[in-house]
C-alpha positions in Angstrom: 0.0 0.0 0.1 3.0 2.4 0.8 4.4 2.0 -2.7 1.0 2.8 -4.2 0.5 5.9 -2.2 4.3 7.0 -3.1 3.6 6.3 -6.6 0.3 8.5 -6.7 2.2 11.2 -4.8 5.0 11.2 -7.3 2.6 11.5 -10.2 0.8 14.3 -8.5 4.0 16.2 -7.9 5.3 15.6 -11.4 1.9 16.6 -13.0 2.0 19.9 -11.1 5.6 20.7 -12.1 4.7 19.9 -15.6 1.7 22.5 -15.4 4.0 25.0 -13.8 6.7 24.7 -16.3 4.1 24.8 -19.1 2.9 28.0 -17.8 6.4 29.6 -17.7 6.8 28.4 -21.3 3.6 30.3 -22.4 4.8 33.4 -20.6 8.1 33.3 -22.4 6.4 32.7 -25.9 4.6 36.0 -25.5 7.8 37.9 -25.3 9.7 36.3 -28.2 11.5 39.0 -30.4 10.8 39.1 -34.2 14.0 37.0 -34.8 12.5 34.2 -32.6 9.1 34.1 -34.1 8.0 30.8 -35.7 8.9 30.8 -39.5 5.3 31.3 -40.6 5.1 34.6 -38.7 8.3 35.8 -40.0 7.0 35.2 -43.6 4.1 37.5 -42.9 6.4 40.6 -41.9 8.4 42.7 -44.4 11.6 41.2 -44.6 15.0 42.6 -45.9 16.7 40.4 -48.8 13.6 38.6 -49.8 13.2 37.4 -53.6 9.2 37.7 -53.9 9.2 36.0 -57.2 10.7 32.8 -55.8 9.3 33.1 -52.4 5.6 34.5 -52.6 5.0 33.0 -49.1 6.8 36.3 -48.0 3.3 38.1 -48.3 4.3 41.4 -47.3 7.4 41.5 -49.6 5.1 40.3 -52.5 2.6 43.1 -51.6 5.5 45.8 -51.7 6.6 44.6 -55.0 3.1 45.0 -56.4 2.6 48.4 -54.9 5.7 49.5 -56.6 4.8 48.0 -59.9 1.3 49.5 -59.8 2.8 53.0 -58.9 5.2 52.7 -61.8 2.2 52.4 -64.1 0.9 55.9 -62.9 4.2 57.5 -63.7 4.7 56.1 -66.9 7.5 53.5 -65.7 5.8 50.2 -66.3 4.0 49.1 -69.4 0.4 48.0 -69.1 -1.7 46.4 -71.8 -4.9 48.4 -72.0 -6.0 47.4 -75.4 -4.1 50.0 -77.0 -6.1 52.7 -75.2 -4.6 55.2 -72.7 -5.5 54.9 -69.1 -8.7 56.7 -68.0 -9.0 58.6 -64.7 -11.2 55.5 -63.6 -8.3 53.3 -64.3 -6.0 55.7 -62.1 -8.6 55.4 -59.3 -8.7 51.6 -59.5 -4.8 51.4 -59.5 -4.7 53.7 -56.5 -7.2 51.4 -54.8 -5.2 48.5 -55.5 -2.0 50.1 -54.2 -3.9 51.0 -51.2 -5.1 47.3 -50.7 -1.2 46.3 -51.3 -0.1 48.6 -48.5 -3.0 47.4 -46.1 -1.7 43.9 -46.4 1.9 44.7 -45.5 2.8 43.8 -42.1 5.9 45.7 -40.6 6.9 47.5 -37.5 10.5 48.2 -38.0 12.9 51.3 -39.0 11.1 52.1 -42.3 7.7 52.4 -40.7 7.6 56.0 -41.2 8.1 55.5 -44.9 5.4 53.0 -45.1 3.1 55.3 -43.3 4.0 58.2 -45.5 3.2 56.4 -48.7 -0.2 55.2 -47.1 -1.1 58.9 -46.5 0.1 60.2 -50.0 -2.1 57.2 -51.5 -5.0 58.3 -49.2 -4.4 61.9 -50.3 -4.4 60.9 -54.0 -7.7 59.0 -53.5 -9.3 61.8 -51.6 -8.2 64.6 -53.9 -9.3 62.6 -57.0 -5.7 62.9 -58.4 -5.5 62.8 -62.3 -2.9 61.7 -64.8 0.3 63.8 -64.4 -0.4 64.9 -61.0 2.8 65.2 -59.0 1.5 63.1 -56.1 2.0 60.0 -58.2 5.8 60.7 -58.6 6.0 61.0 -54.7 3.8 57.7 -54.1 6.2 56.0 -56.9 9.5 57.2 -55.3 8.7 56.2 -52.0 7.5 52.8 -53.1 10.6 52.5 -55.4 12.9 53.1 -52.4 11.1 50.7 -50.1 11.0 47.9 -52.8 14.8 48.4 -53.4 15.6 48.3 -49.6 13.4 45.2 -48.8 13.3 42.9 -52.0 16.5 41.2 -53.5 14.4 41.2 -56.7 12.7 44.4 -57.0 10.4 45.8 -59.8 12.9 47.5 -62.3 11.1 50.5 -63.6 11.1 50.9 -67.4 11.8 53.8 -69.3 8.8 54.2 -71.4 8.6 57.9 -71.7 10.9 60.8 -72.1 9.8 62.1 -68.9 10.7 58.9 -67.1 14.1 59.4 -65.3 15.1 55.9 -64.2 
């Protein structure tokens, strides 16, 4: 009987120890730094040195690439097949809204956060002010996105020189 009582007591003590250790592990998991986050969480964050073409699982980098590409269309630094027609004001609005969606899908809280917020504000301003083709705000939007894309993505969108005004 003594062995049974000792065995039961040992099981209870070990069980309590397991739950206490489990509690400590849960607490330490809440304080993980970005570098210690699980791989799937890291791939959600905007990350320096990513190739979004070969690694689309880096969602924020992929979104940044396409925001830059879309902004290049607005300033004549990317070719778009529009059936031979020039882009209309409605096309510009749609592209601005696409850029806004791209930016909304980016997860990032690092040293370039101010630039990211700046471009979000510029896009919102362009949408609110009903910007038209040739407005300077498109150049501002493109320049910030261009710089961010170069900084974060190993294979960034390469602006094309399609017009005489394009200075890339």
